[in-house]
C-alpha positions as CSV (number, residue, x, y, z in Angstrom):
1,M,18.9,-0.2,-9.7
2,N,16.2,2.4,-9.6
3,P,17.2,5.5,-7.5
4,C,13.7,5.5,-6.0
5,H,13.7,1.9,-4.6
6,P,15.8,-1.3,-4.3
7,F,13.3,-3.7,-5.9
8,D,13.2,-5.6,-9.2
9,Q,11.7,-3.5,-11.9
10,K,9.6,-6.5,-13.0
11,C,7.4,-5.8,-10.0
12,E,6.6,-2.3,-11.1
13,V,3.0,-1.7,-12.2
14,Y,3.6,2.0,-12.8
15,Q,6.6,4.3,-12.7
16,D,5.6,7.7,-13.9
17,Y,6.4,11.4,-13.6
18,Q,3.4,12.6,-15.5
19,R,0.6,10.1,-14.7
20,S,-2.2,12.1,-13.2
21,T,-4.2,9.1,-11.9
22,I,-2.9,5.8,-10.4
23,K,-5.6,3.2,-10.3
24,L,-5.1,-0.3,-8.8
25,K,-7.4,-3.3,-8.8
26,D,-7.2,-6.6,-7.0
27,P,-4.7,-8.6,-9.2
28,K,-6.5,-11.9,-8.4
29,G,-9.9,-10.5,-9.1
30,A,-11.2,-11.7,-5.7
31,S,-12.3,-8.3,-4.6
32,K,-14.1,-5.5,-6.4
33,S,-12.3,-2.9,-4.3
34,T,-10.1,-0.4,-6.0
35,Y,-7.4,2.2,-5.0
36,T,-7.2,5.5,-6.9
37,A,-4.7,8.3,-6.3
38,T,-4.8,11.6,-8.1
39,N,-1.3,12.9,-8.6
40,K,-2.1,16.6,-8.7
41,S,1.4,17.8,-8.0
42,K,2.9,15.5,-10.7
43,T,5.4,13.9,-8.3
44,V,7.3,10.8,-9.2
45,I,5.2,7.8,-8.3
46,V,6.1,4.1,-8.5
47,S,3.5,1.3,-7.9
48,L,4.8,-2.1,-7.1
49,C,3.0,-5.5,-6.9
50,V,3.8,-7.0,-3.5
51,D,1.8,-10.3,-3.4
52,G,3.6,-12.7,-5.8
53,C,6.4,-10.4,-6.8
54,L,8.1,-8.4,-4.0
55,M,7.0,-11.1,-1.6
56,K,6.6,-14.7,-2.8
57,G,5.5,-17.9,-1.2
58,N,2.9,-18.8,1.3
59,H,5.0,-18.4,4.5
60,L,4.1,-14.7,4.9
61,K,0.9,-12.7,4.7
62,K,1.2,-10.1,1.9
63,C,-0.7,-6.9,0.9
64,D,-1.5,-6.2,-2.7
65,F,0.6,-3.1,-3.6
66,L,3.2,-0.7,-2.5
67,V,2.9,2.8,-3.9
68,L,6.0,5.0,-3.4
69,N,5.9,8.7,-3.7
70,C,9.6,9.1,-4.7
71,T,9.5,12.9,-4.5
72,E,7.9,13.2,-1.0
73,K,9.5,10.0,0.3
74,T,6.2,8.5,1.5
75,A,5.3,4.8,1.3
76,H,1.7,3.6,0.9
77,F,0.9,-0.1,1.5
78,I,-2.3,-1.0,-0.2
79,E,-4.7,-3.9,0.5
80,L,-7.8,-4.5,-1.6
81,K,-10.1,-6.8,0.4
82,G,-13.6,-8.1,0.7
83,R,-14.8,-8.0,4.3
84,D,-12.1,-9.4,6.5
85,V,-10.6,-6.3,8.1
86,N,-8.5,-8.4,10.6
87,E,-6.9,-10.4,7.8
88,A,-6.3,-7.2,5.8
89,C,-4.5,-5.6,8.8
90,A,-2.4,-8.7,9.3
91,Q,-1.4,-8.6,5.6
92,L,-0.4,-4.9,5.8
93,I,1.6,-5.3,9.0
94,S,3.5,-8.3,7.7
95,S,4.3,-6.5,4.4
96,I,5.4,-3.4,6.2
97,K,7.7,-5.4,8.5
98,E,9.2,-7.2,5.6
99,L,9.6,-4.3,3.1
100,Y,10.0,-1.1,5.1
101,P,13.6,-1.9,6.2
102,K,14.5,-2.2,2.5
103,I,13.2,1.2,1.5
104,K,14.2,3.1,4.6
105,P,17.8,3.6,3.4
106,F,16.2,5.4,0.3
107,G,14.9,8.1,2.6
108,Y,11.3,7.0,3.1
109,N,10.3,8.6,6.4
110,S,6.5,8.2,6.4
111,V,4.6,4.9,6.0
112,Y,0.8,4.7,5.4
113,A,-1.5,1.7,5.3
114,K,-4.6,1.9,3.0
115,L,-7.5,-0.6,3.0
116,A,-10.2,-0.6,0.4
117,L,-12.9,-3.0,1.7
118,S,-16.0,-4.2,-0.1
119,R,-17.8,-4.0,3.2
120,A,-16.3,-1.7,5.8
121,P,-17.0,-2.3,9.5
122,Q,-19.3,0.0,11.4
123,V,-16.9,0.2,14.3
124,P,-13.1,-0.1,13.9
125,T,-11.8,-3.5,15.0
126,K,-8.9,-4.0,17.5
127,A,-6.7,-5.2,14.6
128,Y,-7.4,-1.9,12.8
129,L,-6.6,0.2,15.9
130,D,-3.4,-1.8,16.3
131,L,-2.5,-1.1,12.7
132,K,-3.1,2.7,13.2
133,N,-0.8,2.6,16.3
134,H,1.9,0.8,14.3
135,M,1.6,3.4,11.5
136,K,2.0,6.3,14.0
137,S,5.3,4.7,15.1
138,L,6.4,5.0,11.4
139,N,5.4,8.6,11.1
140,G,2.3,7.7,9.2
141,D,-1.3,6.6,9.5
142,A,-3.9,4.0,8.5
143,A,-7.2,4.5,6.7
144,F,-9.9,2.5,5.1
145,Q,-12.7,3.3,2.7
146,Q,-15.5,1.2,1.4
147,K,-15.0,-0.3,-2.2
148,K,-13.1,2.7,-3.7
149,F,-10.2,4.1,-1.8
150,T,-9.5,7.6,-3.3
151,E,-6.8,10.0,-2.3
152,F,-4.7,12.9,-3.6
153,F,-0.9,13.3,-3.8
């Protein structure tokens, strides 16, 4: 078992100590949205595929990826989507409810939801505001960006 997480290593997209950039694309190719994180502090980062690996079957909504900062103990749930903000929020909440209890014993104390949308709404939707409130209860936050979600660790 990986000391950073309890999941099957077959679901890992990256596990790296030195990778300076983590870039994730929609695994199904349905969206042109991307997620990029620059690992300036060279912390241990693990990227895991959620949809079809950590969570299988059609009975639950699933986000695309889970990025774990093993050094800082933060979890980042990633959804790469077209336009449907409400569906993206539902996928993120479902994935967090399913997977967070499994990583919490590993010391993860902050959870973040990240949406990369091909077309971002002008005004935040109720589903997005509900997602933000849910993230606050997990000592985190939610954020969205249009097409290319970029952040720094």
